[in-house]
MARKOLKOL-877466 format. One record per residue (C-alpha): residue in one letter; x, y, z. Coordinates in pm, whole numbers, plus 50000, padded with zeros to 5 digits. Each point is the difference from the previous one (the first is absolute). Layout:
{resn: a x: X y: Y z: Z}
...
***
This chain:
{resn: m x: 50663 y: 50221 z: 48667}
{resn: r x: 50321 y: 50201 z: 50028}
{resn: k x: 50317 y: 49814 z: 49911}
{resn: y x: 50263 y: 50046 z: 50271}
{resn: r x: 50376 y: 49988 z: 49936}
{resn: q x: 50263 y: 49954 z: 50264}
{resn: g x: 50156 y: 50341 z: 49918}
{resn: d x: 49664 y: 50174 z: 50050}
{resn: g x: 50037 y: 50216 z: 50316}
{resn: e x: 49634 y: 49974 z: 50098}
{resn: f x: 50009 y: 49622 z: 49954}
{resn: n x: 50313 y: 49975 z: 50218}
{resn: r x: 49848 y: 50212 z: 50282}
{resn: n x: 49675 y: 49801 z: 50004}
{resn: m x: 50170 y: 49662 z: 49971}
{resn: r x: 50231 y: 50075 z: 50295}
{resn: r x: 49681 y: 50048 z: 50209}
{resn: f x: 49814 y: 49707 z: 49845}
{resn: a x: 50272 y: 49755 z: 49897}
{resn: k x: 49795 y: 49716 z: 49855}
{resn: t x: 49655 y: 50014 z: 49851}
{resn: d x: 49872 y: 49646 z: 50006}
{resn: y x: 50101 y: 49735 z: 50251}
{resn: g x: 49758 y: 49735 z: 49874}
{resn: p x: 49941 y: 49723 z: 49945}
{resn: e x: 50250 y: 49882 z: 50262}
{resn: p x: 49903 y: 49974 z: 50371}
{resn: f x: 50043 y: 50337 z: 50154}
{resn: t x: 49928 y: 50212 z: 50308}
{resn: a x: 49996 y: 50377 z: 50037}
{resn: n x: 49886 y: 50285 z: 50213}
{resn: i x: 49741 y: 50135 z: 49750}
{resn: e x: 49950 y: 50334 z: 50178}
{resn: r x: 50375 y: 50073 z: 49982}
{resn: e x: 50024 y: 49887 z: 49634}
{resn: a x: 49699 y: 50214 z: 49908}
{resn: d x: 50160 y: 50296 z: 50172}
{resn: k x: 50320 y: 49956 z: 49790}
{resn: n x: 49804 y: 49977 z: 49673}
{resn: s x: 49974 y: 50333 z: 49812}
{resn: f x: 49858 y: 49852 z: 49677}
{resn: y x: 49632 y: 50023 z: 49904}
{resn: r x: 49998 y: 49616 z: 49974}
{resn: s x: 50268 y: 49736 z: 50062}
{resn: a x: 49938 y: 49624 z: 49983}
{resn: f x: 50143 y: 49883 z: 50332}
{resn: w x: 49926 y: 49626 z: 49985}
{resn: t x: 49842 y: 49802 z: 49719}
{resn: g x: 49908 y: 49635 z: 50024}
{resn: k x: 49788 y: 49774 z: 49791}
{resn: c x: 49671 y: 50077 z: 50180}
{resn: l x: 50072 y: 50318 z: 50199}
{resn: q x: 50174 y: 50337 z: 49956}
{resn: m x: 50091 y: 50289 z: 50227}
{resn: t x: 50071 y: 50348 z: 49865}
{resn: l x: 50102 y: 50309 z: 50189}
{resn: m x: 49863 y: 50340 z: 49905}
{resn: c x: 50086 y: 50365 z: 50073}
{resn: i x: 49721 y: 50243 z: 49923}
{resn: p x: 50102 y: 50370 z: 50012}
{resn: v x: 49801 y: 50261 z: 50196}
{resn: g x: 49671 y: 50068 z: 49814}
{resn: g x: 50064 y: 49701 z: 49771}
{resn: d x: 49804 y: 49678 z: 49962}
{resn: i x: 50044 y: 49645 z: 49869}
{resn: g x: 49753 y: 50069 z: 49725}
{resn: l x: 49654 y: 49861 z: 49944}
{resn: e x: 50041 y: 49631 z: 49906}
{resn: m x: 49831 y: 49663 z: 50003}
{resn: h x: 50162 y: 49657 z: 49979}
{resn: d x: 49787 y: 49732 z: 49831}
{resn: d x: 50237 y: 49710 z: 50088}
{resn: t x: 50125 y: 50064 z: 50354}
{resn: d x: 49896 y: 50089 z: 50352}
{resn: q x: 50219 y: 50260 z: 50170}
{resn: f x: 50099 y: 50093 z: 50351}
{resn: i x: 50153 y: 50350 z: 50064}
{resn: r x: 50154 y: 50107 z: 50332}
{resn: v x: 50089 y: 50351 z: 50104}
{resn: e x: 50358 y: 49997 z: 50125}
{resn: q x: 50040 y: 50380 z: 50043}
{resn: g x: 49782 y: 50308 z: 49951}
{resn: q x: 49628 y: 50048 z: 49953}
{resn: g x: 49749 y: 49981 z: 49720}
{resn: v x: 49653 y: 49918 z: 49884}
{resn: v x: 49890 y: 49680 z: 49823}
{resn: m x: 49699 y: 49991 z: 49768}
{resn: m x: 49854 y: 49682 z: 49855}
{resn: g x: 49692 y: 49894 z: 49804}
{resn: p x: 49855 y: 49779 z: 49726}
{resn: s x: 50065 y: 50257 z: 49726}
{resn: k x: 50186 y: 50328 z: 49939}
{resn: e x: 49672 y: 50186 z: 50038}
{resn: h x: 49901 y: 49824 z: 50328}
{resn: m x: 50282 y: 50029 z: 50248}
{resn: g x: 49777 y: 49996 z: 50306}
{resn: y x: 50252 y: 49852 z: 50243}
{resn: s x: 50233 y: 50258 z: 50152}
{resn: r x: 50219 y: 49983 z: 50313}
{resn: r x: 50289 y: 50199 z: 50149}
{resn: l x: 50322 y: 49813 z: 50028}
{resn: t x: 50294 y: 50032 z: 50246}
{resn: k x: 50316 y: 49797 z: 50078}
{resn: g x: 49919 y: 49637 z: 50062}
{resn: d x: 49666 y: 49998 z: 49816}
{resn: g x: 49930 y: 49724 z: 49749}
{resn: v x: 49779 y: 50015 z: 49694}
{resn: f x: 49851 y: 49684 z: 49845}
{resn: v x: 49912 y: 50045 z: 49633}
{resn: p x: 49797 y: 49717 z: 49847}
{resn: v x: 50048 y: 49905 z: 49636}
{resn: c x: 49809 y: 50228 z: 49758}
{resn: t x: 49968 y: 50284 z: 50251}
{resn: w x: 50090 y: 50356 z: 49887}
{resn: h x: 50224 y: 50172 z: 50253}
{resn: n x: 50228 y: 50292 z: 50062}
{resn: i x: 50212 y: 50122 z: 50290}
{resn: i x: 50077 y: 50371 z: 50036}
{resn: n x: 50280 y: 50142 z: 50216}
{resn: t x: 49832 y: 50261 z: 50223}
{resn: g x: 50298 y: 50042 z: 50231}
{resn: k x: 50301 y: 50231 z: 50019}
{resn: c x: 50263 y: 49732 z: 49921}
{resn: p x: 50032 y: 49722 z: 49743}
{resn: l x: 49747 y: 49715 z: 50045}
{resn: k x: 50184 y: 49672 z: 50025}
{resn: l x: 49801 y: 49687 z: 49913}
{resn: s x: 50066 y: 49629 z: 49973}
{resn: s x: 49775 y: 49807 z: 49768}
{resn: i x: 49939 y: 49629 z: 49964}
{resn: y x: 49850 y: 49857 z: 49679}
{resn: a x: 49880 y: 49639 z: 49969}
{resn: p x: 50085 y: 49893 z: 49735}
{resn: p x: 50288 y: 50237 z: 49907}
{resn: h x: 49899 y: 50307 z: 49793}
{resn: h x: 50336 y: 50145 z: 49891}
{resn: k x: 50306 y: 49855 z: 49831}
{resn: r x: 50266 y: 49879 z: 50234}
{resn: g x: 50246 y: 50279 z: 50073}
{resn: t x: 49766 y: 50284 z: 49890}
{resn: i x: 50113 y: 50349 z: 50094}
{resn: h x: 49792 y: 50304 z: 49914}
{resn: q x: 50172 y: 50312 z: 50124}
{resn: t x: 49684 y: 50210 z: 49952}
{resn: k x: 49629 y: 49954 z: 49940}
{resn: k x: 50059 y: 50123 z: 49642}
{resn: d x: 50253 y: 49723 z: 49948}
{resn: s x: 49743 y: 49748 z: 50120}
{resn: e x: 49729 y: 50136 z: 49770}
{resn: q x: 50240 y: 49994 z: 49702}
{resn: s x: 50087 y: 49640 z: 50065}
{resn: g x: 49631 y: 49898 z: 50000}
{resn: y x: 49955 y: 49941 z: 50373}
***
């Protein structure tokens, strides 16, 4: 994960648009579509509680979240902006479930299900994702997919 410093110009530009990264575990309300639109990071932990977590994601044109499987959490992903394709299955080699996604669509990913979402649109794909229980450390920011992979997520 990239270490940000206050004097870092890129950090300052992004933080002005997305001022705080994790509002949990305090009671909180937000317009998720608006917050997702402001997020330009690959992944930002938006709210982390004891049993639930929401992250916001920004997937560039032609990019994807990466083939993954969570053995300890169910996941819900909602498309806030853009379009894509989701693929899911019981193994990397058997991803038989495939659906097109557009704004407002939700994806339910059961525990131990391999999945990937690919941005097939002409603009960044903005997603909100809920994990139960939380999957990332409170306050996680991954500027890019590469940052996420290097941190072990």
